[in-house]
C-alpha positions in Angstrom: 63.2 34.0 120.2 62.2 31.3 117.6 58.8 29.7 117.2 58.2 26.0 116.4 55.0 24.0 115.8 54.1 21.7 118.7 51.3 19.2 118.9 49.5 19.2 122.3 46.4 17.6 123.7 43.9 19.9 125.6 40.5 19.7 127.0 37.8 21.1 124.8 36.6 23.2 127.6 40.1 24.7 128.0 40.4 25.5 124.4 36.9 27.3 124.5 38.2 29.2 127.6 41.4 30.1 125.7 39.6 31.3 122.6 37.5 33.7 124.7 40.5 35.2 126.3 42.2 35.5 122.8 39.1 37.2 121.4 38.9 39.7 124.4 42.7 40.5 124.0 42.3 40.9 120.2 44.8 38.0 119.4 44.7 34.5 118.3 44.7 31.2 120.1 48.3 30.2 119.6 49.5 33.7 120.9 47.2 33.5 124.0 48.5 30.0 124.8 52.1 31.2 124.3 51.4 34.4 126.6 49.9 32.2 129.4 52.5 29.7 129.5 55.3 32.3 129.4 53.6 34.2 132.3 53.5 30.9 134.2 57.3 30.2 133.6 58.0 33.8 134.3 59.6 34.6 130.9 59.3 37.7 128.9 58.1 37.1 125.3 58.5 39.5 122.4 54.8 40.2 122.7 55.1 41.0 126.3 57.9 43.4 125.6 55.7 45.1 122.9 52.8 45.4 125.5 55.2 46.9 128.0 56.6 49.4 125.5 53.1 50.5 124.6 52.2 51.0 128.1 55.2 53.1 128.6 54.3 55.1 125.4 50.7 55.6 126.6 51.9 56.8 130.1 54.0 59.4 128.4 51.4 60.6 126.0 48.8 60.9 128.6 51.0 63.4 130.4 50.7 66.0 127.6 47.9 67.5 125.5 48.9 67.6 121.9 48.7 64.0 121.2 45.5 62.0 121.6 45.6 58.0 121.9 43.2 56.2 119.6 41.5 52.8 119.8 44.0 50.1 118.6 43.0 47.1 116.4 46.4 45.2 116.6 48.6 44.0 119.5 51.6 45.3 117.4 50.4 48.8 116.6 49.7 51.9 118.8 47.7 54.9 117.1 47.5 58.5 118.0 46.4 61.7 116.4 46.9 65.4 116.7 45.2 68.4 115.4 46.9 70.9 112.8 46.0 74.5 112.9 45.0 74.8 109.2 41.8 75.2 107.3 39.0 72.6 108.5 41.3 71.5 111.4 42.9 68.5 109.8 44.3 65.7 111.9 47.6 63.9 111.6 47.4 60.3 112.5 50.6 58.5 113.9 50.9 54.7 114.1 53.8 53.1 116.0 54.2 49.5 114.8 56.7 47.4 116.6 58.5 44.4 115.3 58.6 41.4 117.7 61.5 39.5 116.1 63.6 42.1 114.4 67.2 42.3 115.7 68.1 45.7 114.0 64.8 47.7 114.3 62.3 48.4 117.1 59.5 49.1 114.4 58.3 51.9 112.4 56.3 55.2 112.7 53.8 56.2 110.1 52.4 59.6 110.0 49.5 60.2 107.7 47.2 62.9 106.6 44.1 62.0 104.8 43.4 65.0 102.6 42.7 65.8 99.0 43.5 69.4 99.2 46.6 70.2 97.0 47.9 73.1 99.1 47.8 70.9 102.2 49.4 68.0 100.5 52.2 70.4 99.2 52.8 71.8 102.6 52.8 68.4 104.4 55.3 67.1 101.7 57.6 69.9 102.2 57.7 69.4 105.9 58.5 65.8 105.3 61.4 66.7 103.1 62.6 69.3 105.8 62.4 66.6 108.6 64.3 64.2 106.5 66.9 66.7 105.9 67.4 67.6 109.6 67.7 63.8 110.3 70.5 63.5 107.8 72.3 66.3 109.4 71.8 65.8 113.2 71.5 62.0 113.6 74.7 59.9 113.7 75.3 56.3 113.2 73.4 54.2 110.5 71.2 56.0 108.1 67.6 56.3 108.9 65.4 54.6 106.3 62.2 56.8 105.5 59.6 57.0 102.8 57.3 59.6 101.6 54.1 59.0 99.6 51.4 61.6 99.2 50.4 62.6 102.7 52.1 59.7 104.4 55.5 59.4 105.8 57.2 56.1 107.1 60.2 55.9 109.2 62.0 52.8 110.5 62.9 53.2 114.1 66.3 51.7 115.0 67.0 49.2 117.7 69.5 51.2 120.0 73.0 49.6 120.1 72.8 49.3 123.9 69.8 47.3 125.1 67.0 49.3 126.5 64.4 48.2 128.9 60.7 48.4 127.9 60.0 51.6 129.8 62.9 53.4 128.3 62.2 52.2 124.8 58.6 53.4 125.2 59.7 56.9 126.5 62.2 57.2 123.6 59.5 56.4 120.9 57.0 58.7 122.6 59.7 61.5 122.6 60.4 61.0 119.0 56.6 61.3 118.0 56.1 64.3 120.2 59.2 65.9 118.6 57.9 65.1 115.1 54.5 66.5 116.0 56.0 69.8 117.7 58.1 70.5 114.7 55.2 69.9 112.3 53.1 72.4 114.3 55.9 74.9 114.2 56.2 74.5 110.4 52.6 75.4 110.0 52.6 78.3 112.3 55.3 79.8 109.9 53.6 78.4 106.7 53.6 81.9 104.9 57.4 82.4 105.7 59.5 79.5 104.2 62.7 81.0 105.6 61.4 81.6 109.0 59.7 78.2 109.0 63.1 76.5 108.3 64.8 78.4 111.1 61.9 77.8 113.5 61.7 74.1 112.9 65.5 73.5 113.0 65.5 75.4 116.3 62.7 73.3 117.8 64.3 70.2 116.6 67.7 70.7 118.1 66.1 71.9 121.5 63.9 68.8 121.7 66.4 66.2 120.4 68.0 64.2 123.2 70.4 61.2 123.2 67.6 58.6 123.4 65.4 59.9 120.7 68.5 60.4 118.6 69.3 56.7 118.8 66.2 55.6 117.2 
């Protein structure tokens, strides 16, 4: 769906009410007007689809204990965190950002660990490398774009070739984050046994990978 600039005349009191609604929703005036008009015309906007996908992710996350939802500061991003069994109990933060107008990608996942501990940075870097290698082996179709920098991992989430509804897309993304997090924790459980860690993570990955998650 494209966007264009239109000139419309509105009552000042209406604009003030729109601005209040936009502030409460954490968005801007143009997006709020577009949302209201789309709802009135019974149209699904890209922004509405994002909200529906996030609602589906939140529903899936709420049914398990490993991931904790965080307060979001953007309509296009959803944040979660998960504790790692390591010294000082560091937390991995996951951010799902969805693209409202991209034809070939749903969005991206960013996993980040804020630490200056050299040993922990080395371990998390080794896990990112292991995860990337597993995806290269087990995921078919277009290559997945990912990037690692320090304690941060970024992965593009492909748009499935067959159109998914918002609920299914949200469930798939939640499944991907949960699988990543489970494999990460499995890796740290075997941190002192590199060979055992490789086998354990690969087994966990294969057991948890379903067709919907593999399509991302």
